[in-house]
C-alpha positions in Angstrom: -26.8 52.1 -10.5 -23.8 52.9 -12.5 -24.4 49.8 -14.9 -28.0 51.1 -15.5 -26.9 54.8 -16.4 -24.2 53.7 -18.7 -27.0 51.0 -20.2 -29.4 53.9 -21.1 -26.7 55.9 -22.7 -25.8 53.4 -24.8 -29.2 52.4 -26.0 -30.0 56.0 -26.8 -26.6 57.2 -28.7 -25.2 54.0 -29.9 -26.1 52.4 -33.4 -23.2 50.7 -34.7 -22.2 47.6 -36.5 -22.1 43.8 -35.6 -18.5 44.1 -35.0 -18.5 46.5 -32.5 -21.0 44.6 -30.5 -19.3 41.6 -30.7 -16.3 43.6 -29.5 -18.1 44.9 -26.8 -19.4 41.1 -25.6 -15.7 40.2 -25.9 -14.3 42.9 -23.7 -17.1 42.1 -21.1 -16.9 39.0 -20.9 -13.3 38.7 -20.6 -13.3 41.7 -17.6 -15.3 39.2 -15.8 -13.1 36.1 -16.3 -10.0 38.2 -15.3 -11.3 40.4 -12.7 -10.3 39.3 -8.7 -11.1 40.5 -5.4 -7.6 42.1 -5.2 -7.4 43.8 -8.5 -8.5 47.5 -8.0 -7.8 50.3 -10.9 -8.7 53.7 -11.1 -9.8 53.5 -14.9 -11.6 49.6 -14.5 -11.7 49.2 -10.7 -13.0 45.6 -9.7 -14.7 45.6 -6.1 -15.1 42.5 -3.9 -18.1 42.9 -2.0 -19.7 40.7 0.1 -23.3 39.5 0.3 -24.2 41.0 3.5 -21.3 42.3 5.6 -17.8 43.3 5.4 -16.7 40.3 6.7 -14.9 37.6 4.2 -16.2 34.6 6.2 -19.7 34.7 4.1 -19.8 31.5 1.9 -20.1 33.8 -1.5 -19.1 37.0 -2.6 -21.0 38.9 -5.1 -18.3 40.3 -7.4 -19.4 43.4 -9.5 -17.3 44.7 -12.8 -17.7 48.7 -13.8 -16.3 49.2 -17.0 -14.9 52.6 -18.1 -17.5 55.0 -20.2 -15.3 55.0 -23.1 -16.0 51.4 -23.7 -19.1 51.6 -23.4 -19.5 54.5 -25.7 -17.9 52.7 -28.7 -20.1 49.5 -28.4 -24.1 49.2 -28.7 -27.1 47.0 -27.9 -26.9 46.6 -24.1 -29.5 43.5 -24.5 -26.8 41.4 -25.7 -25.0 41.7 -21.7 -26.5 39.2 -19.7 -27.3 39.4 -16.4 -25.1 37.0 -15.4 -21.8 39.3 -16.6 -22.9 42.0 -13.8 -22.8 39.5 -11.1 -20.3 36.5 -10.5 -20.5 33.9 -7.6 -17.2 33.0 -6.3 -16.6 30.1 -4.1 -15.3 30.2 -0.9 -12.4 28.1 -1.5 -11.9 30.2 -4.9 -11.4 33.4 -2.6 -8.3 35.4 -2.0 -7.5 34.9 2.0 -4.9 35.0 4.4 -2.9 32.3 4.9 -2.5 31.9 8.9 -1.7 28.9 10.7 -3.0 27.1 13.2 -0.9 26.3 15.9 -3.0 24.5 18.1 -3.1 21.5 15.7 0.6 22.1 14.9 1.8 18.6 15.6 -0.8 17.0 13.6 0.5 18.9 10.7 3.9 17.8 11.4 2.9 14.5 11.4 1.0 14.9 8.1 4.7 16.7 6.6 6.9 14.0 7.4 4.6 11.5 6.1 3.9 9.3 9.3 2.7 6.2 7.7 5.9 5.9 5.8 8.2 6.6 8.4 6.8 4.1 10.4 7.5 1.6 7.8 10.8 3.0 7.9 11.2 2.8 11.3 9.6 -0.9 11.3 12.1 -1.9 9.0 14.9 -0.1 10.7 14.2 -2.7 14.4 14.0 -5.6 11.9 17.3 -5.0 10.8 18.8 -4.7 14.2 16.8 -7.7 15.8 17.9 -9.8 12.9 21.9 -8.7 13.5 23.6 -11.8 14.9 24.7 -9.3 17.9 24.0 -8.6 21.6 20.5 -6.9 21.9 20.8 -3.2 23.7 17.6 -1.7 24.6 19.5 1.7 24.8 21.2 1.4 21.2 17.9 -0.4 19.4 15.6 3.0 20.5 18.3 5.1 19.7 18.5 3.5 16.2 14.7 3.8 15.8 14.5 7.5 16.9 17.1 8.4 14.8 16.1 6.9 11.4 12.7 8.2 12.4 13.5 11.8 12.8 15.7 11.5 9.4 13.0 9.9 7.4 10.7 12.7 8.7 13.4 15.4 7.4 13.3 13.7 4.1 9.4 13.6 3.7 9.5 17.6 4.7 11.9 18.5 2.0 9.8 16.2 -0.2 7.0 17.7 0.0 8.7 21.3 0.1 10.1 20.7 -3.6 6.8 19.3 -4.9 4.0 21.9 -4.2 3.2 22.8 -8.0 3.0 19.1 -8.4 1.0 17.4 -5.8 -1.8 20.4 -6.6 -2.3 19.0 -10.0 -2.8 15.1 -8.1 -5.9 14.1 -6.5 -3.7 11.7 -3.6 -1.5 14.4 -3.0 -3.8 17.7 -3.3 -4.6 18.1 0.4 -1.1 17.6 1.7 -0.7 20.2 4.1 1.5 22.5 1.8 -0.8 22.4 -1.3 -3.8 23.3 1.3 -1.6 25.9 3.1 -2.0 24.3 6.6 1.7 25.5 7.0 4.0 27.7 4.9 7.5 26.3 3.4 9.3 28.0 5.9 7.5 25.8 8.7 8.4 22.9 6.5 12.4 24.0 6.0 12.3 24.6 9.8 11.2 21.2 10.3 13.3 19.4 8.1 16.5 20.9 9.6 15.2 20.3 13.0 14.7 16.6 12.8 18.0 15.8 10.2 20.1 17.8 12.7 18.2 16.1 15.9 18.3 12.3 13.9 21.8 12.8 12.6 23.0 13.7 16.2 21.3 10.8 17.9 22.9 8.3 15.4 26.2 9.3 15.4 26.4 9.8 19.2 24.0 7.2 20.6 24.5 4.7 17.9 27.6 4.8 15.9 29.4 6.5 12.8 28.4 3.8 10.3 24.5 4.1 10.8 24.5 8.1 11.2 27.0 8.0 7.7 24.2 5.5 6.3 21.2 7.8 7.2 23.0 11.3 5.9 23.4 9.3 2.4 20.1 8.2 2.5 18.8 11.6 3.3 20.8 13.6 0.4 19.5 10.1 -2.1 15.9 11.0 -1.2 15.6 14.4 -1.2 18.5 15.7 -4.2 18.6 12.6 -6.0 15.5 11.0 -6.2 13.0 13.9 -6.0 14.5 15.8 -8.8 14.7 12.3 -10.9 11.0 11.8 -10.8 10.5 14.4 -13.5 13.4 13.2 -15.7 13.6 9.6 -16.1 12.2 6.5 -14.9 15.2 5.2 -13.2 13.7 7.1 -10.1 11.8 3.8 -9.5 15.2 2.4 -9.2 16.9 5.0 -7.1 13.8 5.1 -4.6 14.3 1.5 -4.2 17.7 2.2 -3.2 16.5 4.5 -0.7 14.1 2.2 0.7 16.7 -0.3 1.0 18.6 1.1 3.2 16.5 1.7 6.7 17.0 -2.1 7.5 20.7 -1.8 6.7 20.8 1.0 9.3 19.4 -1.0 11.9 22.1 -3.9 11.3 24.5 -1.8 11.5 23.9 0.0 14.5 23.7 -3.6 16.3 26.4 -5.2 15.2 28.6 -1.8 14.1 29.7 -3.7 10.4 28.2 -4.8 7.7 28.8 -8.3 7.1 27.5 -10.6 4.4 24.1 -11.3 6.2 23.6 -8.0 6.7 22.2 -7.5 2.7 19.6 -10.3 2.9 16.9 -7.9 4.3 17.9 -5.0 2.2 17.9 -6.7 -0.7 14.5 -8.5 -0.1 12.9 -4.5 0.5 14.9 -3.3 -2.8 12.9 -6.2 -4.4 9.4 -5.8 -3.1 9.3 -1.9 -3.7 8.6 -3.0 -7.6 5.7 -5.1 -7.7 4.0 -2.7 -4.8 5.1 0.8 -6.6 4.4 -0.5 -10.1 1.0 -1.9 -8.9 0.2 1.4 -7.0 1.2 3.3 -9.8 -0.9 1.6 -12.2 -4.0 3.0 -11.2 -2.7 6.4 -10.7 -1.3 7.3 -14.3 -3.7 10.1 -15.4 -2.8 12.1 -12.5 1.1 11.2 -12.7 1.0 12.1 -16.8 -1.0 15.8 -15.5 1.6 16.3 -12.9 4.6 15.3 -15.1 6.2 12.4 -13.4 8.2 10.0 -15.6 6.8 6.7 -14.2 7.2 3.4 -16.0 3.2 2.9 -15.7 3.3 6.0 -17.8 6.0 6.2 -20.6 6.7 2.6 -20.8 3.8 0.6 -19.3 4.7 -3.3 -20.5 8.5 -2.6 -18.7 6.2 -1.9 -15.5 4.5 -5.2 -15.5 7.6 -6.9 -16.7 9.6 -5.1 -13.7 6.5 -6.7 -11.4 6.9 -10.1 -12.2 11.0 -10.1 -12.3 11.3 -9.0 -8.7 9.2 -11.3 -7.4 11.0 -13.6 -8.7 14.5 -12.2 -7.2 12.2 -12.1 -3.7 11.5 -15.6 -3.8 15.4 -16.3 -4.7 16.8 -14.0 -1.8 14.2 -15.6 0.7 15.8 -18.9 -0.4 19.5 -18.4 0.0 18.4 -15.9 3.6 19.8 -19.7 5.6 22.9 -19.8 2.9 24.2 -16.9 4.9 23.3 -17.9 8.3 20.6 -15.2 8.5 17.6 -17.5 9.1 17.0 -21.6 9.3 16.1 -23.6 6.3 12.4 -23.4 8.1 12.0 -19.5 6.9 13.1 -20.5 3.1 10.6 -23.4 3.3 8.0 -21.6 5.0 8.3 -18.3 2.3 8.1 -20.8 -0.7 4.0 -20.6 -0.7 3.8 -16.8 0.2 6.4 -15.2 -2.5 4.6 -18.0 -4.9 1.2 -16.5 -4.4 3.1 -13.1 -4.8 4.5 -14.3 -8.0 1.2 -15.5 -9.2 -0.5 -12.1 -8.9 2.3 -10.3 -10.7 2.0 -12.7 -13.5 -2.0 -12.0 -13.6 -1.3 -8.3 -13.6 1.6 -8.9 -16.4 -0.9 -10.9 -18.4 -4.0 -9.1 -17.9 -3.3 -5.4 -16.7 -6.6 -4.1 -16.2 -7.5 -2.3 -12.6 -8.6 -5.3 -10.8 -5.4 -6.8 -11.1 -3.4 -4.2 -9.8 -5.3 -3.6 -6.8 -5.0 -7.2 -5.9 -1.3 -7.2 -6.3 -1.1 -4.0 -4.3 -3.1 -4.9 -1.8 -1.2 -8.3 -1.2 2.0 -6.4 -1.3 0.9 -4.5 2.1 0.5 -7.7 3.7 3.5 -9.7 2.2 6.4 -7.6 3.7 5.1 -7.6 7.2 4.3 -11.4 7.2 7.8 -12.0 5.3 9.7 -9.8 8.1 7.8 -11.6 10.8 8.8 -15.2 9.3 12.6 -13.9 9.2 12.3 -13.1 12.9 11.0 -16.1 14.1 13.3 -18.3 12.3 16.6 -15.8 13.4 19.2 -18.4 13.3 21.4 -16.5 16.2 19.2 -15.4 18.8 21.6 -16.5 22.2 24.8 -14.9 20.7 25.0 -12.7 23.5 24.6 -15.6 26.3 27.3 -17.7 24.5 29.8 -14.6 24.4 28.7 -14.4 28.3 29.4 -17.9 29.0 32.9 -17.9 27.0 33.8 -15.3 29.1 33.7 -17.2 32.0 35.6 -20.1 31.0 39.1 -19.6 32.2 41.9 -20.7 30.2 42.9 -23.8 32.0 39.4 -24.9 31.5 39.8 -24.9 27.7 
């Protein structure tokens, strides 16, 4: 109503130049652009009105902008103002709303906060490291080591998401994470991380041993305070992240044996090398997202190094698999069986290096998802020392006189 009255006054009393008309149009467009449902001032109020009722649960909200009379009196030619400037439809996901946590789904949201798929891979590699150790298998220690490592991983992933909310919101791959969508608050994330890390490290220290707990604490600090901020500083973050991924099998070995012998480093070395072709192939098709979010990845800042690194570390995988029997971790059957598997992995990395398109990067990434579980299964099936516990029991039963 006020808009009609002001328009009438304007037509009858204003006769200004084209400069004033342009100025009025610019002012009106700007006022509509910056207006929001929570902005309200006495001189230039912006009122948010639902279409039919006062409830904000409707699909659309009509924003009606009223200009101060002084602005209208200094301008003219109301025909330049279209009806679209009077009303603006705002989508529901753009509206201002109060953050409310749905506690009926809190467990589901916590699983998302902990990156449950990544945590499952961490626990799986920890179990493999425990099983490969040439010591007796204790079910209680095995379970406590796996649970404790999983809780520490949940805490690390939660802190990682807490720090990266502004950057995750700019990437298509991460824009639906729980903190970005407001399903959980930052306080929820930090509380979950504090409880998980405290429980996980306590389980590792009290239920397993101090060495395993120390490795877990080191990995937590390395991931949250070194790797996470380094992603926006240097491409060295990929090497640091690979160290983070290589520590869980060390924790499993330490949980079983209590020490770290030469053989303890074979599976962590394989995990370390595997992450380069895996992640470099993944990041190749995500370059626009990483660039927009400001992450310094090899695929963005140095594409040639990205391809070379993927190829080099598939060669390192080949060598590490062949020397596993030398350290008496597996039999020579593993070395022979790993040759075609690692050879095909190298071939895909070479194809990616020669022709770095989306198709070759996807092939390399998808095969990496198969490569690691197959290789670890082969290591377990060809483990050299499965009967160390029975041998120890037999040695203890033999009396000194029988020697």
